[in-house]
N, C-alpha and C positions, 0 to 999 in steps of 0.2 A: 557802450563797450564797442569793441570792434570784433569781429568775427570773418573766418573765412570758411567757405563750404566747396569742396570738390565734388563737382555731380555731373560731369559731362559722359559722352561716349553713347549712351543710349536715352530714350526719353525716360525709361524706367530709372534711370538714375536722375536725368535733369530735372524732371518734373518735381518729384518730392524734394529735391534740394531747393528749387524754386519755392515750394511750398514753404519749407522752413524759413528762408530768407525773407519771405512776406511777412511772417510772424515777428522775427527779429526788429525788421525795419519797422513795422507798426508800434513796437516797443520803443522806438527812438535809437536803434543801434546801427552801426554802421556793417554793411555785409560787402565781402568781395568774393565773387565765384571763380573756382577754376575749372575751366571746361576743356574738351578736346578740340581738335581741329576738325572735326566732322560738320558737315553741312547741316545734321540734325541739330546740333547746339546753336549754330549761326542763326537758324530759321527760326528757333523757340525763342532766341534771346531778342529777336527784334520787336517782341511784344513787351520788353523790358529795357527801353532804353536809357533809362537812368540808373539801372543796375549794373555797377563797374564788374568787369571780368577780365580774366586773364587765360590765353589758351596755352596749355602745355603739349608737346610733341610726344605724350607717352602713346604707347601701342598696348596691345592684350599680351599677357604673360603667355610665351609660347611654352611647350615641353622643354625639360632642362636640357636635353642634348639636341633639340633642334638649332640648325643654323640661324634661325629668327633670333636666338638667344643674343647674338652679337648685336643686333640692332636694338632690340629691348634694352640691353644694358646701356647703349649710346644714349638713347632717348630718356632712359630713366636717370642719367647723370645729366642730361640738358635739363630736365624737369626739375630735379633736385636744386641745381643751381638758380635757376628763374625764382623756385619757392623761396629760397633762400634770401635771395636779393629782395623779394617782396616782404617778408619777415623782418628783415634787419631794418629796411626803412620804413616800415609801418606795423610794428608789431601786434598781431591780433591777441585777443583774451582767451581764444579757443578755436579749434579748428575741428571741422567735421567733415568727414569722408562718407559720400552715399554709395560707397561700393565700386568695384570695378577698376579698370586700369588707371584711369585719371584720378584716383585717389591714394595710390600708393604714395607718389613722391611728395605730394602735401603733408601726410601723415608722419612720414620719416623725417622730413624737415623740420616739422613741429616738435616731434620728439627729442631730436638733437638740441632743440633751444630751450627745450623744458616748458614748452607751450602746451596746455592740456588739450589732449586730442581724443576724438570719438569716431567710431565706425558705425554706420548704419547699415544692417544686412536685412534686406527686405524679403529674402526667400525663406524657404522651408530648410534649405541646406546651402551652405556658403561655398562659392566658388574658389579658385586657387588664389585670386589677387586678394580677396578678403581675408582667408587663411592667413597670407603672409602679412597683410597690413594691420591686422588685429594684434600683433605682437608689440605694436608701437603705440596702441591705445589704451587709456584709462579705463574704458568699457565700451562693449559693442552693445549697440541698441537694435532691437529687433523688430521685425515686422510680424514674426509669428513665434510663439513661444516654444513650438516643437523644434525651432534652430538651436536653442541654447546648449544642448549636450554636443553639439559639433564644435564649439568652442573651449571644452574642457573646463578647466578651472578659471578661465579668464572670466572678470565681472560682466554680468549681462542685464539689461533692462528691456522689458518688452514695451514699446511704445506704439507699436502699429506702423503703417506706412503713411507718411504725411500726403495730404490731397492739397491741390492748388486752391486757392481761395477763389480765383475765377470761376471754378467749378461749382462753387457754393453758393454765388452770390448771382442776384437777378436771373435764377432759372425758371424758364417759361413753364407753362402747364403742359400736358401731353398734347392737346389740341393746337395750342399756340405753336409748340415746337414743331410737329408735323406740317403746321401750314407755312413756317418760315422756310422749311425745306422744299416746299412746293409738293406735299404728299397729301393724300385724303386724310382728313383730321378723325374720321371714324373707321380706319382700316388697320386690322392688326400689323403690327410692324416688327420686321426682323432687322436687328443690326449687326453686320458682318464687320469684323475688324482685326487686324493682325499686329498691333502695336503700332509705335510711332512711323515706321517705315514699310509697314503693310507686311503680309506673309504670302509668299508665293505657292505655298501648298494648299492654304487657305482658299486663295483666290482661285486656283485649278479646281479644287473640289466643290466649290458652289458654282461655278462656272458649268460644271458637269451636272450639277445638282439641278440646275435652273429648269430644265425640261420638266422635272419630276415635282416642282412646285407650280407649275402652270396650272391655273384653274383653281388655285386655292384662293381664298379672300385673304392676300396677304400683301403686303409690299415691303419693299428691302432698302435699307441704307447700306451702303459697302464703301468700307474705307480701304483702298487697295493698294496704297503706295504709288509711285510716280509712273513706274514702267508699265502696270498692266492695266491702268483704267479702262482703256479703249476697248481691249480684250473682254474684261468683265462685264463692260456696259452692253456689248454687243450680245453676249450670251443671255443677258436677260431679258433684253429687246426681243430677241428671235423667239425666246420661249413665251413672250406676252406677258412678264412679270414685271408690273411698275417698279422702278426704282430710281434711286438718287446714287450715282457711283462718283465718290470724291477721291482724288488721288491723296491728298491730306486735308485734315480739318482742325483748325487752332479755336474752334468754337464748340468744344465737346459738350459745353453746358447747355448746348441748344440740341444735341444729338441724343445725349443719353435719354432724357424724358421722353423723346419720342418713341422709344422702343417698348416692346412688351418682353423680348426675348434677346440674348445677344450670342453670337457664335464669336469666340474670342481664343486668342493664345492665353496661356496662364502665367504671365509675367506678374509679379506682385504689384507693380504700379495699377495694370490694368484691372487686378482683382481688387484692389483697394478703392477705385472709382466704381467698379460694377457694385460693390458693397455699399457704397455712399449711396448710390441711387437705388438701392434695393433691386437691382436687374437680374433676373434669372440667366443662366448662362448654359450652353453647351460648348464646353472647354476641349480645345484640341491643343494639347501641348506640343510645344516646339520639340521634335523627336531629337534635335542635336543639341539641345540645351546643356552647358556646363554642368555636370554631377546630375543630369535629368532633373534639375530643380524645377521645371515647369510642371511635370508630372506629379513631384510631391506636393508642390502649391495647389495643384486642382484636385488633388485628392482630399485635402483638408476641407476644401469648398464641397466637394462631393460628400464627403462623410456627413455634413451638417446640413445636407439637403438643398444645397444652394446652387448647385450645378448638376448636369450630367458631364460625363467625361468619356472621350472616345480618341482612339489613337488614330493619328494621321494616316499611319502606314497599313493599318487595318480597316480603315474605314473607306467605303465606295459611295458614290452619288446614290446609288440604289439603296444604301442603308441609312444614309445621313438625312435624306429627304423626308422619310416616314417618320424619323424621329422628330424632326422639325415641326412637320405637320400636326403630329399628335400633340406636342408640347402647346403650340398656338392655338389649337383647337380646344385646349382645356383650360379655361379661365381659373379655376380651383386650384389646379397644379401650378399655374404660374405664380398665384398669390401665396401659395405655400412656401415656393422656392424663394419667393421674392422677401418674405418676411424672414427666412433663415439667413439670405444674403445681408440683410441689414445688421446682422448680430455679429458678423464675422470680422468686423474692422473697426477700431476705436476710432471714433470721429473727431477727437482732439489731438491725433497722432502728432501733427505739427507743433502744437502748443506744448506737449510733451517733452519732445526732442529740444525745443527752444529753451525750456526751463530748466532741463539738465546742463546745457551749454551755459546759460547766464548764472548758475550756481556753482560753476565748476571752482574748486579750491585752488587758489593759486600756489 
């Protein structure tokens, strides 16, 4: 069978889409990806040189009366034409949109041609693009069951958020993972990350918190994004906190196992990966996320005991550092949180999505 998956724009859309593509290709099917023109997509796809893809000129959905709406409609029209040409020359059996602005044109183009179309919404509440795209789909596949009421009477299925196969294979032990990163194998380890492009707010907060972590028996892995790696590294080194600071990491299967606790945004893809590895977290939701969806995602994890949630605007270095130290110093608390984290995301999410696509009625 032939499938198209629209999954570009952010790592939170791209990586789950790649996970579904891996399952479908493993079953012998052909898969084409629709991605955005962003560098994050190009960088991630370098690891999949044999996976065909098409770039779409789509941009995010602006407010209705914004001047940017003119550009959005022009780019949408261009994307629709490109998707139409692809479908007419090599018709897929089904199309999957992983959410966000890159999904809109592929799903509309599929609907126009009677091709079964599905949307995956990984967050606890859908954004504007997914509310629009859902109108053209047979069913909406959900990361969280709590999201279903936001789609009204539209058919929904809870699948969980897919995890890339590379994260689940050849995973090193905790000690080995630390050694690969150049860290002490026996020291408690904190992982700080802000999504595929880093998080300036988290970088600033941890940089200020570094002096308050000095003297603790811990070490830090911090994924900063491209712009702020040097400044963050300097903050840890000045405080005497052992650290590995990386602008970007494409070997997360060697990073997650090294950590005892994570500080993270609350995007659904990151939460799914934290759940897979049973990694407790202090979640700092992105305060400007559409529909405040990261806070709602985080509250689901907090309610089940897998995470602590703190607001970026309300949190200071002086309040964050004691929280981190108290969690890292309590092995019992971390183990309880880890057990809760492992129960929160279905481990076969990618297989569930693939099964729905391959069984679509023509």
